[in-house]
C-alpha positions in Angstrom: 116.2 79.2 69.0 115.7 82.7 67.6 118.5 84.4 65.7 119.5 88.0 65.9 117.2 89.0 63.0 114.2 87.4 64.6 114.2 84.3 62.4 115.0 80.8 63.5 118.7 80.2 64.1 120.4 76.9 63.4 120.2 74.3 66.1 122.6 71.5 65.0 122.9 68.3 67.1 125.1 69.0 70.0 127.4 66.1 69.2 127.9 63.4 66.6 130.4 60.5 66.2 133.3 61.5 64.0 132.8 59.8 60.6 135.9 61.0 58.7 139.6 60.5 59.0 141.2 63.3 57.0 140.3 67.0 56.4 141.5 69.0 53.4 140.7 72.0 51.4 140.4 72.5 47.7 139.7 75.4 45.3 136.5 75.2 43.3 134.6 77.5 41.0 132.8 79.3 43.8 135.7 79.5 46.2 137.4 77.2 48.7 135.8 73.9 49.8 136.2 71.6 52.8 136.7 67.9 52.2 136.0 65.3 54.8 137.9 62.3 53.4 136.4 62.3 49.8 133.1 64.0 50.8 132.6 67.7 50.3 131.1 69.5 53.3 127.6 70.8 52.9 125.5 73.4 54.8 122.4 72.5 56.7 120.4 73.5 53.6 122.5 71.0 51.6 124.4 73.8 49.7 128.1 73.2 48.9 130.1 74.6 51.7 132.2 77.2 49.9 134.1 80.1 51.5 135.6 83.2 49.9 139.2 83.0 51.3 141.8 80.3 51.6 142.7 81.5 55.1 139.1 81.0 56.3 138.9 77.6 54.7 142.1 76.6 56.6 140.6 77.9 59.8 137.3 76.0 59.3 139.2 72.8 58.3 141.2 73.2 61.5 137.9 73.2 63.5 136.9 69.9 61.9 140.3 68.3 62.2 140.5 69.2 65.9 137.4 67.2 66.7 138.2 63.9 68.4 136.0 60.8 68.6 132.9 63.0 68.8 132.1 66.1 66.7 131.1 68.9 69.2 129.2 71.3 66.9 128.8 73.9 69.7 132.6 74.4 69.6 132.7 75.1 65.9 131.9 78.8 65.7 133.6 79.5 62.4 131.7 76.7 60.7 128.4 78.0 62.1 129.1 81.5 60.9 129.9 80.1 57.4 126.7 78.1 57.4 124.8 81.3 58.3 126.5 83.3 55.5 125.8 80.6 52.9 122.2 79.7 53.9 121.1 83.1 55.2 118.3 81.5 57.3 116.8 84.8 58.3 116.8 86.0 54.7 118.2 89.4 55.4 120.0 91.6 52.8 123.0 93.8 53.4 120.9 96.9 54.4 118.9 94.9 57.0 122.1 93.5 58.5 123.6 97.0 58.8 120.4 98.5 60.3 120.2 95.6 62.8 123.9 96.3 63.8 123.5 100.1 64.2 120.3 99.6 66.2 122.5 98.4 69.0 123.7 102.0 69.5 120.4 102.8 71.1 121.0 100.4 74.0 124.8 100.1 73.7 126.3 98.6 76.8 129.0 101.3 77.3 126.5 104.2 76.9 124.1 103.1 79.7 125.3 104.1 83.1 124.2 103.6 86.7 124.1 106.3 89.4 124.3 103.8 92.3 126.4 102.3 93.7 128.9 105.0 93.4 131.8 102.6 93.1 130.2 100.9 90.0 129.4 104.3 88.5 133.0 105.4 88.9 134.2 102.1 87.4 132.0 102.5 84.3 133.3 106.1 83.9 136.9 105.0 84.2 136.6 102.0 81.9 134.0 103.0 79.3 134.7 106.7 78.8 138.0 106.1 77.1 136.5 103.7 74.6 133.7 106.1 73.8 136.2 108.9 73.4 138.2 106.7 71.0 135.1 106.0 68.9 134.2 109.6 68.8 137.6 110.5 67.5 138.0 107.6 65.1 134.6 108.1 63.4 134.2 111.9 64.0 130.9 111.4 65.7 129.1 112.3 69.0 128.0 109.4 71.2 128.0 110.3 74.9 126.4 108.3 77.7 123.3 108.5 79.9 121.8 107.3 83.2 118.3 107.5 81.7 116.4 104.2 81.4 115.8 105.2 77.8 119.6 105.2 77.1 121.8 107.7 75.4 120.3 110.1 72.9 122.4 109.1 69.8 122.4 111.8 67.0 121.0 110.7 63.7 124.3 111.8 62.1 126.2 109.3 64.2 124.0 106.5 63.1 124.4 107.5 59.5 128.2 107.5 59.9 128.2 104.0 61.3 125.8 102.8 58.5 128.2 104.2 55.9 131.2 102.6 57.6 129.6 99.2 57.9 128.5 99.4 54.2 132.2 99.3 53.3 132.3 95.6 54.4 131.1 92.7 52.3 128.2 90.5 53.4 130.4 87.8 54.8 132.4 90.2 57.0 129.1 91.8 58.1 127.8 88.5 59.4 130.9 88.2 61.6 130.7 91.8 62.8 127.0 91.5 63.7 127.7 88.3 65.5 130.3 90.1 67.6 127.9 92.9 68.3 125.2 90.6 69.5 127.6 88.9 71.9 129.0 92.1 73.4 125.6 94.0 73.2 127.7 96.9 72.0 128.5 98.3 68.6 131.2 100.6 70.1 133.1 97.7 71.7 132.8 95.7 68.5 134.2 98.4 66.4 137.1 98.9 68.8 137.7 95.1 68.5 137.4 95.0 64.7 139.7 98.0 64.3 142.2 96.3 66.6 142.0 99.1 69.2 141.2 96.7 72.0 141.7 92.9 72.5 139.1 90.2 72.7 139.8 89.8 76.4 139.4 93.6 77.0 136.2 93.8 74.9 134.6 90.9 76.8 135.7 92.3 80.2 134.2 95.7 79.3 131.0 94.2 78.1 130.6 92.3 81.5 131.8 95.2 83.7 128.7 95.2 85.9 128.6 91.5 86.2 132.3 91.3 87.1 131.8 94.1 89.7 129.0 92.1 91.3 131.1 88.9 91.3 134.0 90.6 93.0 131.7 92.0 95.6 129.4 89.0 96.3 131.3 86.0 94.8 130.1 83.5 92.2 129.7 79.8 91.4 133.3 79.6 90.2 133.1 77.0 87.5 129.9 78.5 86.0 131.5 82.0 85.8 134.7 80.6 84.2 132.7 78.6 81.7 130.5 81.5 80.6 133.6 83.8 80.4 135.5 81.3 78.2 132.5 80.7 76.0 131.9 84.4 75.4 135.6 84.9 74.6 135.5 82.0 72.1 132.4 83.4 70.3 133.8 86.9 70.2 137.2 85.8 69.0 135.6 83.6 66.3 133.4 86.4 65.0 136.3 88.8 64.9 138.5 86.4 63.1 135.7 85.6 60.7 135.2 89.3 59.9 138.9 89.8 59.3 139.4 86.7 57.1 136.4 87.6 55.0 137.7 91.2 54.5 141.2 90.1 53.3 142.5 88.7 50.0 141.1 85.3 48.9 144.4 83.4 49.0 147.2 82.9 51.5 150.5 84.2 50.3 153.0 81.3 50.3 156.5 82.6 50.9 159.7 80.7 50.4 161.9 81.2 53.5 165.5 81.6 52.6 168.6 82.2 54.8 
């Protein structure tokens, strides 16, 4: 499979028999490590699996601990994101990550509109315009929308603003943000999600607006639709959580609860 940067993405085995009993975390020189019994977790490139925050380590350990008799790697989105951040299989630097993310503005889901059918055009206006208006206020930029096949004409100053904003995140958080952007096909929806302006459920619904409209009109293969929807929500939620956990302090604050 091809990753978002054009290089080959990881393709781990779909499933593997669980080979460990207990999962724990420990703090090493480079950060927080995951232990499967007495073995330290490694990346696909055999690097020590080390994450920058205790909260992220706990979340990853929970993914491994929740596996039953079989390890289902395709359910472990946080682990995969950590592997990508550690191994960097596409060999991209911070500038390349940011440019790849901002490039989505040119074909952003919420900026491209239809003219027909009128009901869908009205739905897009009602649902997407408020999100664009929020982003324009939040970042003091002009975005707009278009029915042109070429997409919306995004001003260079708008792109520069988003480049500057994304540069404030560290490399780990950027991996999560870019992952969310590629899932939603929208920088604007992703920023609304990262900034806690909209929920995961809302962001996914808005990214699938046309598809949901067609399903309501023509119906669908119910189980396939539900599976795709749940999978997308899981990936978007994981990317958002990953970005937040990589942006916060490295340790969890342990508080003594008193009466």
